[in-house]
MARTI-836916 format. One line per field, with one value per residue (C-alpha): residue number from 1; x, y, z. Coordinates in steps of 0.05 Angstrom, whole numbers. Example, Ala and Ser with C-alpha at 12.3 -4.5 7.8 and 13.67 -1.06 7.14 Angstrom:
% residues 2
resi c(1_2)
u c(246_273)
v c(-90_-21)
w c(156_143)
% end
This chain:
% residues 689
resi c(1_2_3_4_5_6_7_8_9_10_11_12_13_14_15_16_17_18_19_20_21_22_23_24_25_26_27_28_29_30_31_32_33_34_35_36_37_38_39_40_41_42_43_44_45_46_47_48_49_50_51_52_53_54_55_56_57_58_59_60_61_62_63_64_65_66_67_68_69_70_71_72_73_74_75_76_77_78_79_80_81_82_83_84_85_86_87_88_89_90_91_92_93_94_95_96_97_98_99_100_101_102_103_104_105_106_107_108_109_110_111_112_113_114_115_116_117_118_119_120_121_122_123_124_125_126_127_128_129_130_131_132_133_134_135_136_137_138_139_140_141_142_143_144_145_146_147_148_149_150_151_152_153_154_155_156_157_158_159_160_161_162_163_164_165_166_167_168_169_170_171_172_173_174_175_176_177_178_179_180_181_182_183_184_185_186_187_188_189_190_191_192_193_194_195_196_197_198_199_200_201_202_203_204_205_206_207_208_209_210_211_212_213_214_215_216_217_218_219_220_221_222_223_224_225_226_227_228_229_230_231_232_233_234_235_236_237_238_239_240_241_242_243_244_245_246_247_248_249_250_251_252_253_254_255_256_257_258_259_260_261_262_263_264_265_266_267_268_269_270_271_272_273_274_275_276_277_278_279_280_281_282_283_284_285_286_287_288_289_290_291_292_293_294_295_296_297_298_299_300_301_302_303_304_305_306_307_308_309_310_311_312_313_314_315_316_317_318_319_320_321_322_323_324_325_326_327_328_329_330_331_332_333_334_335_336_337_338_339_340_341_342_343_344_345_346_347_348_349_350_351_352_353_354_355_356_357_358_359_360_361_362_363_364_365_366_367_368_369_370_371_372_373_374_375_376_377_378_379_380_381_382_383_384_385_386_387_388_389_390_391_392_393_394_395_396_397_398_399_400_401_402_403_404_405_406_407_408_409_410_411_412_413_414_415_416_417_418_419_420_421_422_423_424_425_426_427_428_429_430_431_432_433_434_435_436_437_438_439_440_441_442_443_444_445_446_447_448_449_450_451_452_453_454_455_456_457_458_459_460_461_462_463_464_465_466_467_468_469_470_471_472_473_474_475_476_477_478_479_480_481_482_483_484_485_486_487_488_489_490_491_492_493_494_495_496_497_498_499_500_501_502_503_504_505_506_507_508_509_510_511_512_513_514_515_516_517_518_519_520_521_522_523_524_525_526_527_528_529_530_531_532_533_534_535_536_537_538_539_540_541_542_543_544_545_546_547_548_549_550_551_552_553_554_555_556_557_558_559_560_561_562_563_564_565_566_567_568_569_570_571_572_573_574_575_576_577_578_579_580_581_582_583_584_585_586_587_588_589_590_591_592_593_594_595_596_597_598_599_600_601_602_603_604_605_606_607_608_609_610_611_612_613_614_615_616_617_618_619_620_621_622_623_624_625_626_627_628_629_630_631_632_633_634_635_636_637_638_639_640_641_642_643_644_645_646_647_648_649_650_651_652_653_654_655_656_657_658_659_660_661_662_663_664_665_666_667_668_669_670_671_672_673_674_675_676_677_678_679_680_681_682_683_684_685_686_687_688_689)
u c(-1814_-1767_-1763_-1768_-1735_-1799_-1796_-1860_-1857_-1863_-1857_-1799_-1823_-1885_-1884_-1949_-1935_-1982_-2017_-2008_-2065_-2106_-2097_-2028_-1977_-1937_-1871_-1887_-1899_-1830_-1790_-1822_-1800_-1732_-1723_-1740_-1696_-1636_-1655_-1652_-1579_-1561_-1562_-1499_-1453_-1494_-1479_-1532_-1525_-1564_-1587_-1518_-1519_-1599_-1591_-1529_-1563_-1629_-1599_-1558_-1627_-1654_-1599_-1600_-1664_-1651_-1619_-1689_-1736_-1693_-1699_-1778_-1776_-1740_-1781_-1849_-1900_-1954_-1956_-2007_-2054_-2023_-1955_-1969_-2009_-1944_-1905_-1955_-1943_-1862_-1873_-1907_-1861_-1800_-1823_-1827_-1765_-1739_-1776_-1738_-1671_-1693_-1700_-1643_-1595_-1632_-1604_-1632_-1658_-1595_-1613_-1684_-1668_-1620_-1675_-1721_-1672_-1705_-1771_-1740_-1710_-1769_-1796_-1739_-1762_-1837_-1821_-1770_-1816_-1871_-1825_-1813_-1892_-1899_-1844_-1881_-1937_-1902_-1908_-1844_-1875_-1920_-1856_-1787_-1742_-1670_-1647_-1597_-1659_-1695_-1643_-1626_-1704_-1700_-1633_-1669_-1726_-1680_-1629_-1701_-1728_-1658_-1624_-1661_-1666_-1639_-1638_-1564_-1515_-1479_-1545_-1568_-1505_-1509_-1582_-1566_-1516_-1572_-1615_-1551_-1547_-1616_-1628_-1570_-1597_-1656_-1617_-1585_-1515_-1472_-1447_-1379_-1358_-1342_-1409_-1431_-1376_-1391_-1463_-1453_-1391_-1428_-1490_-1437_-1452_-1386_-1394_-1434_-1483_-1495_-1521_-1568_-1599_-1617_-1641_-1684_-1712_-1729_-1758_-1797_-1828_-1851_-1888_-1926_-1943_-1953_-2009_-2030_-2030_-1994_-1952_-1907_-1880_-1866_-1840_-1794_-1771_-1760_-1713_-1675_-1673_-1651_-1586_-1572_-1567_-1526_-1477_-1477_-1454_-1409_-1374_-1365_-1318_-1327_-1386_-1386_-1460_-1425_-1368_-1385_-1459_-1456_-1440_-1486_-1547_-1530_-1519_-1586_-1624_-1594_-1610_-1681_-1697_-1666_-1716_-1775_-1761_-1791_-1845_-1919_-1930_-2007_-1993_-1982_-2046_-2120_-2156_-2215_-2196_-2150_-2113_-2037_-2030_-2011_-2020_-2016_-2047_-2067_-2130_-2136_-2147_-2075_-2098_-2078_-2115_-2100_-2124_-2177_-2208_-2216_-2231_-2295_-2314_-2323_-2352_-2409_-2430_-2382_-2348_-2319_-2256_-2270_-2233_-2250_-2311_-2290_-2330_-2276_-2268_-2228_-2223_-2156_-2112_-2039_-1991_-1950_-1882_-1849_-1900_-1910_-1828_-1825_-1889_-1843_-1784_-1829_-1859_-1791_-1758_-1810_-1834_-1892_-1919_-1923_-1972_-1941_-1993_-1946_-1917_-1973_-1926_-1879_-1921_-1872_-1925_-1906_-1839_-1859_-1849_-1787_-1829_-1802_-1753_-1690_-1703_-1707_-1647_-1607_-1626_-1606_-1545_-1530_-1539_-1494_-1439_-1453_-1448_-1372_-1350_-1393_-1346_-1278_-1275_-1224_-1253_-1273_-1313_-1339_-1368_-1386_-1432_-1466_-1481_-1513_-1544_-1581_-1592_-1619_-1670_-1688_-1758_-1756_-1789_-1768_-1694_-1696_-1735_-1678_-1617_-1651_-1657_-1582_-1548_-1539_-1557_-1505_-1455_-1482_-1485_-1408_-1393_-1424_-1371_-1316_-1290_-1298_-1354_-1378_-1384_-1421_-1469_-1483_-1480_-1534_-1578_-1574_-1602_-1657_-1679_-1677_-1714_-1779_-1776_-1813_-1764_-1704_-1718_-1708_-1649_-1623_-1638_-1622_-1548_-1539_-1558_-1586_-1528_-1486_-1543_-1556_-1479_-1477_-1542_-1497_-1428_-1440_-1383_-1430_-1499_-1528_-1510_-1542_-1606_-1622_-1599_-1659_-1701_-1683_-1700_-1769_-1782_-1755_-1794_-1860_-1843_-1865_-1812_-1761_-1794_-1773_-1705_-1687_-1711_-1670_-1604_-1580_-1557_-1616_-1672_-1612_-1591_-1655_-1668_-1601_-1617_-1680_-1634_-1598_-1622_-1620_-1698_-1679_-1647_-1706_-1758_-1730_-1714_-1798_-1817_-1768_-1787_-1858_-1846_-1813_-1882_-1910_-1878_-1903_-1841_-1812_-1863_-1830_-1771_-1780_-1808_-1743_-1693_-1733_-1768_-1835_-1795_-1765_-1827_-1865_-1808_-1814_-1888_-1880_-1822_-1826_-1853_-1848_-1920_-1893_-1850_-1905_-1948_-1901_-1886_-1970_-1971_-1919_-1946_-2014_-1992_-1961_-2011_-2049_-2021_-2028_-1952_-1946_-2001_-1971_-1903_-1939_-1974_-1914_-1880_-1937_-1960_-2030_-2029_-1993_-2041_-2095_-2055_-2039_-2106_-2143_-2082_-2094_-2015_-1972_-2021_-2044_-2108_-2071_-2030_-2107_-2127_-2066_-2082_-2151_-2131_-2070_-2132_-2181_-2128_-2107_-2169_-2189_-2130_-2115_-2176_-2220_-2169_-2148_-2224_-2233_-2171_-2201_-2274_-2245_-2223_-2273_-2236_-2216_-2291_-2296_-2239_-2267_-2328_-2300_-2279_-2343_-2349_-2278_-2232_-2231_-2269_-2227_-2211_-2289_-2305_-2246_-2274_-2347_-2324_-2278_-2341_-2385_-2339_-2330_-2403_-2423_-2364_-2398_-2464_-2441_-2401_-2465_-2512_-2459_-2445_-2374_-2377_-2330_-2335_-2257_-2231_-2194_-2129_-2125_-2125_-2061_-2047_-2031_-1973)
v c(2845_2899_2964_2991_3058_3101_3078_3028_2950_2898_2827_2788_2761_2797_2843_2898_2922_2976_2981_3057_3092_3087_3159_3163_3211_3172_3213_3197_3128_3118_3167_3119_3058_3083_3103_3034_3004_3052_3022_2950_2966_2995_2929_2909_2932_2901_2824_2771_2710_2669_2674_2700_2682_2696_2765_2788_2762_2800_2868_2855_2845_2899_2948_2924_2951_3021_3053_3045_3064_3131_3139_3126_3178_3233_3223_3215_3261_3214_3130_3092_3061_2986_3013_3043_2982_2944_2991_2991_2916_2916_2976_2924_2873_2924_2934_2862_2852_2921_2882_2812_2850_2886_2808_2779_2841_2850_2844_2799_2746_2712_2647_2644_2670_2617_2562_2600_2596_2546_2582_2655_2621_2607_2668_2705_2652_2673_2747_2752_2711_2765_2814_2774_2773_2850_2850_2812_2855_2917_2947_2975_3004_3055_3077_3110_3075_3064_3001_2986_2996_2953_2898_2906_2893_2829_2811_2812_2777_2718_2716_2712_2649_2620_2622_2598_2617_2553_2534_2552_2487_2529_2537_2474_2446_2504_2492_2412_2425_2468_2409_2365_2402_2405_2333_2333_2372_2333_2277_2320_2313_2368_2383_2404_2472_2468_2452_2515_2560_2539_2570_2629_2644_2632_2679_2729_2735_2719_2768_2777_2836_2807_2732_2772_2806_2735_2719_2778_2773_2701_2713_2771_2716_2667_2708_2731_2662_2640_2693_2660_2591_2570_2508_2475_2548_2567_2495_2515_2580_2552_2513_2567_2611_2550_2538_2616_2619_2561_2587_2650_2620_2565_2601_2674_2690_2770_2805_2864_2894_2928_2979_3042_3027_3073_3139_3116_3103_3176_3207_3175_3201_3271_3271_3239_3301_3352_3331_3323_3396_3425_3383_3392_3335_3350_3326_3255_3253_3223_3280_3236_3201_3257_3206_3190_3146_3074_3055_3117_3109_3154_3151_3191_3253_3252_3256_3210_3178_3123_3053_3036_3104_3110_3038_3053_3109_3076_3022_3062_3079_3147_3145_3213_3239_3260_3321_3355_3318_3302_3240_3192_3139_3088_3072_3043_3059_3064_3057_3114_3085_3153_3182_3122_3119_3198_3174_3119_3167_3220_3165_3134_3214_3227_3168_3148_3083_3067_3010_2988_2948_2911_2881_2832_2797_2784_2759_2714_2658_2631_2623_2564_2519_2516_2509_2448_2387_2425_2479_2440_2405_2461_2492_2437_2424_2502_2495_2441_2482_2537_2507_2475_2549_2579_2522_2514_2579_2634_2702_2727_2660_2662_2731_2721_2652_2692_2746_2696_2669_2742_2748_2671_2681_2754_2732_2659_2616_2556_2569_2595_2524_2494_2526_2524_2442_2453_2471_2547_2577_2556_2578_2646_2666_2638_2695_2755_2755_2768_2831_2845_2890_2861_2791_2817_2856_2792_2746_2777_2809_2726_2715_2757_2736_2666_2693_2699_2626_2596_2535_2579_2614_2568_2556_2608_2606_2542_2558_2624_2664_2718_2732_2736_2783_2830_2833_2864_2908_2940_2936_2924_2953_2988_3018_2964_2905_2942_2960_2883_2860_2896_2864_2795_2814_2828_2767_2722_2768_2737_2668_2708_2661_2688_2753_2751_2718_2770_2820_2787_2801_2863_2902_2886_2940_2993_2981_2987_3048_3079_3051_3093_3155_3155_3203_3154_3130_3064_3050_3091_3046_2980_3001_3016_2947_2908_2946_2929_2867_2854_2878_2809_2781_2830_2823_2870_2930_2950_2936_2988_3039_3026_3045_3116_3097_3138_3209_3178_3164_3228_3264_3228_3240_3313_3330_3267_3278_3209_3174_3104_3124_3161_3101_3056_3108_3102_3028_3027_3071_3050_2976_3008_3048_2992_2979_3033_3044_3053_3106_3141_3147_3168_3223_3244_3262_3301_3252_3259_3334_3310_3249_3294_3345_3271_3256_3317_3326_3291_3301_3258_3202_3147_3107_3056_3109_3136_3065_3064_3132_3123_3062_3105_3155_3101_3070_3136_3149_3084_3082_3154_3184_3244_3293_3260_3245_3330_3348_3303_3326_3398_3392_3397_3377_3317_3291_3307_3261_3205_3216_3207_3141_3111_3111_3122_3085_3002_2970_2956_3037_3043_3002_3033_3108_3085_3062_3131_3178_3141_3153_3226_3239_3199_3250_3308_3294_3278_3347_3381_3355_3363_3293_3283_3215_3173_3114_3096_3086_3152_3109_3113_3182_3199_3281_3308_3354)
w c(-1514_-1554_-1550_-1628_-1635_-1631_-1557_-1574_-1539_-1594_-1579_-1622_-1680_-1688_-1749_-1747_-1821_-1836_-1900_-1929_-1939_-2010_-2027_-2006_-2049_-2098_-2069_-1999_-2011_-2054_-2004_-1952_-1981_-1996_-1921_-1896_-1949_-1916_-1856_-1871_-1913_-1849_-1804_-1844_-1789_-1744_-1712_-1727_-1683_-1740_-1795_-1812_-1886_-1894_-1869_-1914_-1971_-1961_-1947_-2016_-2054_-2024_-2038_-2111_-2113_-2077_-2140_-2184_-2127_-2128_-2203_-2197_-2142_-2183_-2256_-2225_-2189_-2200_-2211_-2249_-2194_-2213_-2200_-2128_-2108_-2129_-2079_-2028_-2024_-2022_-1968_-1922_-1945_-1923_-1857_-1837_-1867_-1821_-1751_-1768_-1773_-1714_-1677_-1710_-1680_-1614_-1546_-1501_-1556_-1582_-1554_-1574_-1648_-1653_-1632_-1679_-1743_-1788_-1781_-1793_-1853_-1875_-1864_-1903_-1964_-1953_-1955_-2014_-2052_-2043_-2065_-2132_-2144_-2127_-2180_-2221_-2229_-2244_-2318_-2334_-2393_-2349_-2315_-2338_-2317_-2347_-2381_-2315_-2266_-2297_-2301_-2230_-2209_-2259_-2227_-2153_-2182_-2212_-2146_-2098_-2147_-2148_-2090_-2031_-1959_-1925_-1852_-1848_-1825_-1779_-1741_-1749_-1710_-1655_-1640_-1641_-1584_-1546_-1549_-1521_-1458_-1446_-1447_-1394_-1353_-1346_-1328_-1277_-1316_-1313_-1387_-1412_-1409_-1483_-1506_-1468_-1492_-1565_-1558_-1525_-1568_-1629_-1602_-1581_-1512_-1476_-1416_-1351_-1366_-1439_-1415_-1363_-1417_-1445_-1380_-1364_-1441_-1429_-1363_-1398_-1454_-1400_-1366_-1424_-1443_-1376_-1376_-1439_-1407_-1468_-1426_-1480_-1494_-1421_-1420_-1472_-1450_-1383_-1416_-1445_-1391_-1345_-1392_-1402_-1318_-1322_-1369_-1335_-1261_-1292_-1356_-1323_-1272_-1273_-1264_-1306_-1285_-1218_-1241_-1227_-1198_-1134_-1184_-1246_-1186_-1162_-1232_-1265_-1195_-1215_-1278_-1264_-1213_-1261_-1314_-1277_-1247_-1311_-1317_-1290_-1239_-1259_-1331_-1291_-1276_-1311_-1338_-1314_-1249_-1224_-1199_-1223_-1280_-1277_-1345_-1393_-1467_-1513_-1560_-1633_-1609_-1577_-1512_-1458_-1405_-1349_-1382_-1335_-1331_-1406_-1422_-1361_-1408_-1470_-1435_-1409_-1485_-1498_-1557_-1549_-1524_-1457_-1457_-1526_-1545_-1610_-1636_-1640_-1711_-1668_-1594_-1600_-1543_-1571_-1494_-1469_-1452_-1443_-1404_-1354_-1343_-1331_-1282_-1254_-1251_-1208_-1155_-1146_-1132_-1089_-1055_-1083_-1094_-1164_-1189_-1251_-1290_-1335_-1280_-1286_-1325_-1282_-1228_-1190_-1167_-1234_-1210_-1155_-1204_-1259_-1316_-1347_-1321_-1362_-1325_-1257_-1271_-1287_-1223_-1180_-1218_-1195_-1131_-1122_-1154_-1122_-1054_-1075_-1089_-1026_-989_-1024_-1061_-1045_-1022_-1106_-1127_-1057_-1067_-1136_-1115_-1069_-1118_-1164_-1108_-1092_-1168_-1185_-1120_-1132_-1162_-1162_-1115_-1140_-1130_-1061_-1042_-1082_-1064_-983_-994_-1018_-961_-981_-922_-869_-922_-932_-853_-853_-906_-860_-826_-888_-885_-960_-970_-1032_-1003_-933_-974_-1029_-982_-929_-994_-1017_-950_-954_-1017_-982_-921_-960_-968_-905_-882_-888_-824_-789_-814_-802_-733_-719_-750_-694_-756_-712_-675_-746_-783_-718_-722_-795_-776_-723_-759_-827_-875_-918_-906_-956_-918_-858_-898_-918_-844_-821_-875_-861_-795_-810_-854_-787_-738_-772_-720_-655_-629_-679_-662_-579_-602_-647_-585_-532_-574_-544_-604_-648_-633_-619_-692_-712_-687_-709_-780_-768_-754_-814_-882_-929_-939_-954_-889_-850_-879_-873_-802_-789_-826_-783_-723_-740_-752_-683_-652_-656_-596_-539_-501_-559_-538_-473_-507_-569_-519_-478_-540_-541_-608_-600_-609_-665_-694_-678_-716_-773_-776_-765_-817_-870_-937_-959_-958_-947_-876_-842_-859_-830_-768_-764_-761_-712_-656_-668_-642_-582_-564_-555_-481_-430_-425_-501_-490_-434_-480_-541_-507_-467_-530_-565_-605_-605_-641_-696_-703_-710_-760_-809_-795_-829_-880_-948_-979_-940_-914_-950_-949_-911_-865_-849_-820_-772_-750_-738_-702_-655_-642_-615_-571_-543_-528_-494_-458_-445_-414_-421_-430_-489_-519_-498_-536_-607_-589_-601_-673_-719_-781_-747_-746_-820_-835_-792_-827_-896_-866_-858_-936_-959_-921_-917_-881_-812_-812_-824_-769_-726_-746_-723_-664_-639_-671_-617_-564_-585_-595_-514_-490_-523_-501_-422_-427_-454_-398_-350_-340_-311_-289_-341_-360_-365_-291_-270_-249_-328_-337_-372_-376_-444_-455)
% end
């Protein structure tokens, strides 16, 4: 996928040219043709990674036609129908040429375009034959054009017929070099650096960030073809991606993507907040569902709706615009990418989860397998290379290796398994003791990605990793390293035995509590998630209570406007409330009143948060006695919220809401009949402060 000038997405080597309408004015058609030719001519200043001579020749031929087009525009307000038809055909061809030029010069798709250079040469040949065919039917006697203009047109036609657009020799040689390297990957043989350098120099990707763009582009293409079950194409693209990943790790020593990272992130966020402050968030909601749009699309009337909502409207037999009632001649949906980016920024700034439907193409379940034999070989060779760098390299080399592991394992399940099998985990653990902040952060971030692979977790524990990870959590050089360490503990805690070992580390839970006290949202989030993970082992309940987690969680419920933080806090409180000592502490710090308010509120409580809140209130009612129930019965808004959960909540929330309603009704009936005997033992009653 490439981003065109108007912001719309278009897949590479896909040419959605549009025919001009039948009644288009001659001046409009000619002006548009000239505009297209100008755009094509502007590509002469850009870098072509392949088909260099073919592209230059195409630009020169289009340039020869420009004086002729200008002359026709100046001398004619109306053109005969046959001439208009000729220019309409040229308009379609020029559009395709423009798209082809965009593809040849786009960043990220250079290796792919090189491997398709033979096909692209054929496209040039076909398009210019079409140009010659369109000009063949042009009747010069029906238009006023000078001899010079006519000769230029005839010259173009002659050069098109005589000058072939061929598969260029230089392209062919470099393509052969790429295939040679891929063949070596399949045999698990490391290629020579001189061959890699020849390719990256030829396509002009000599820096880390440039090669990374190639990797991202290929990953996007793989996702598209994977969804369409095009196994052969997935294999081809996976091989190219393996090639570029290998080049990025082995050929590049300086990573240029991190320069000024913190400042740029801050500035970008501040800029986003300024832009969003000028917008009405109601415009981000679908007029049909009234929910935030995840995939906004615009219809013929110019109004925008969420894709799922408008499709449901059309499938119901409606062929009108829901907002205006106007009948639609077409139900074509045009993605509104600008609005989607604004909605995503709005969600990021306000801590709202964004359900990005486009992420379906990046489903990482496809990364369980390498995609091709060559890609598998490239990753295997890379694992060995990175192990050697981490084991024997200097600080810079170790840092670079850890960073590459971090990047390569972010979304690839196969890379995680490959690197764990190669023995990278112990080497990354040793790097956690580094005094270099970047090396420590990259090492713990890499371990975080690897911890998503089950086998790595036991390796971390068996290699004394818990003490080192908790050490980073407690005394990490920067806050990012501490955040990653907390997330690693969450994954490790998925095993109850590991969760107990983490709890036994003296600094583990206190350090997580300190992280939650940080003003940074990500720190709070990671700390909460890790605490929740530790609760899988019952021994940690008392440890978390002893660390004074309850008042901290209650404060988050009171003060936080972040939906996910409220949800996570409720999940922890609900789990702690399952035991009487947890209930006692929760009630002591006034959480009952807060929980009722949260349950009755809709602004900062998600559907899952409501479920946790119902669980919390049910446990408090069971373990807290009649004083708790009496307090809940008095809240009319609570009863309304509980009844809504019966129909709107999840199945679990519905069952728990039903149980709580039954408890409250039983209590109300007993009180109404002056029946004061409790079904709950009196010694379990707890006074509600």
